[in-house]
N, C-alpha and C positions, 0 to 999 in steps of 0.2 A: 618328631620335632622341627623336622625340615617340611614338611610337608603342610604341619602346621603352617609355618611359616611362611611358605606361598599362598596359603590361605587366606593370609591374613593382608599377605599383599597386596593378593586381586581384589578384597570386598575392600580393601582403601581405593585401590584405583578406581574401582566401582561404587564409590563411596562419593569422590572426588568427582570422578563422572554423571552421578546425579546433583552435585549440585550447581555444579558448572552450568545442566541444562537448564535447571530451576532458577536459578539468576539473569537468563539471558530474559533479553529485551523482545515481547510479543508483538510483532508488529506485523498489523491488517493493508493485505493490499488488496486491490482490486480496478479495473477496466474501463473505460467508460465506451466501449467499447461490445459488443455482442457479437461482431464476425469473429468465425472459428482463425481464420488466418490473419487476424485484426496486428499490426504493428507495437499497438498499445501491449496488449496479452502480449505478444510476444518478449517486452522490454522490460516488464516484470518478471517473467518467468528467468528471465540475461540475470536480475537484479538477487534470486538465489543462488548462483553463484561468486557474488561480489561482497556478499553478508561480513560486514566483522565476525570478531569468532563469539562474541554477544549477545549478538543477535538472532533471532528467527523471522522468519516470514512465511504467513500463512495468505492463499491467494484465494478470493473470494469469487466465486464467479456473478454478478448481480443479475443475470438472466433466467427468467422470471416471476422478478418482482413484480408487481401487478404497476400498473397508473396510480397515484397518488387519488383517496376520494376523502373527504373528511369524513362523510358520508360512515364509512367503514374502518374510519381511526381507531374507534373503541372497542371492534374484533379485527385485529390488527394478522393478515394472515401469514400462517406458517412461516414460509418465504421470505418476509420484511419481520420476521420475530426470530429467526437466525440470524439473519443480517447486524440487527440489534446488536444481542448480542455474542455476535464473533468482535463487533466491534467495541464494545463495553470491556470485554476481558483482553484488549490489545493495549498495549501500553502505548502504541504511538499509532500511525496510516497512514499506509504510501500509495499515491494514486497515480495511475497513468491512463493519458488522455488524449485523444485526436481532440482537432479542432472543428466543427460542421458552422457554419456560415456567422466566422467569426467571435464563435463565443461555444458555448461548453454542452456535451451531448446533449439531448433531450432526455434519454434514458439513464444520465447519470444523474443528472440532477435530479430527477424524479427518483432514482433510488437514495440520494439525501435524504429529500425532503421528506418520505419519505418512513428514514430510520430514526429523522430527530419528530416526529410525530408521534405520540400525541405533546402537544405545546406541555412542557416540564419535564419531557421526558426523553430527555436528548442525551445519546452516550458518546457523542462527538466532544461534548463538553471537557474545556482545558483537555484535550487532546492534543501533539505533538503530530505536526502531517507536513510530508512533501512529498510536493507536485514532478510531475515530468510528462515531457508530453513526446510525438513522434508524428512527422506525417510527412507525406510526400512533398509536404512544398518549404516553400521557398523561410518560412518563420518557425514552423517545428512549432507551432501548437501555443505559440504566446498568446493570444488573446485569447484563448481558453483556459489555461496560466492562471491571467490576471485577475477575469469574473471570476474566477472560481476562490482567488481571492478574498473577493468581496462576501460570497458566502459563507466564508470564512467568519467573518467580524463576527457576522451573526451569531454563529455556531459556538462562540467565543471557542475558538483552535488555534496552535502555536504552529505558525506556518516556517517553515526554513527556507530565508532568503536564498541562502547562496550553497553550491553554484544553482547556476537556472539549467535544469535537462531538458534543452531541446531540439530535439533529434532531426534536422532535416534531413530531406530526400530522404527519407530511410527505407527505401528500397536500395539504396546503395551500401545501408548500413548492418543488412541483415541478408544469413544467405537464404538458400530456397524452404529450407527445412525447418526455420524462424530463428535460428541462432544468428547472433548479434556478432559482430567479426570486426566491426570497427571499435581502434584500442582507443580511439580519444571517448569517444561516448561509456569505453567501457570505463576508462578513467577519471572521467568526472561524474556518473553512477556509485561510482566505489565511493567518491568521495563523498557525494551526499549521500549516500548511506549510513555512511560513518559521521557527518556532520549530526544525521537523524539521530544518530543512536548518543550523542555527547550531547545533545540539548531534550534528549527523555531523561536522561538519566542527571542532569542540570534541576530540570524540574523537579523530576521525581522528591 
């Protein structure tokens, strides 16, 4: 009887854990940089330690997505198919991007463009999205974020407006192992993720 009671207790606990895991919001994160030591990749990794309890984050590397060519959109490359499937499965999207030449990095815009094709097969449609950026400069990638918001209009995405996570002078905010060490940034990132969770559940 005692063993049976313990078994029932553990089974119920496992059941509650499974229920919690199944109810978690699935967020897909990707960075607009291919560089191994990218601060934006490090920012994404840092987000995994600051998530609300009801959220999980999967990070996708856009490296390997070929240049978009409409001639091949009818036979989409495997990497793009995988990306599109991950987007479709996610409840919301998290993007970390640097700023190149006052705008969005070409590799990020290309990945988004390819994933949204062919016309009428847009997995971004209706997805909540949060933006963050890191830069060694003074503005922290602000202009890249604002240009991405223009793209979200056409994609019919729903971005979080506050807080704006703009990590300035990023070389001072991460240690040599790519770990986020700045408490103010951690607070803002934690709030961004909580707002994304709240916004996603509201839209659902």
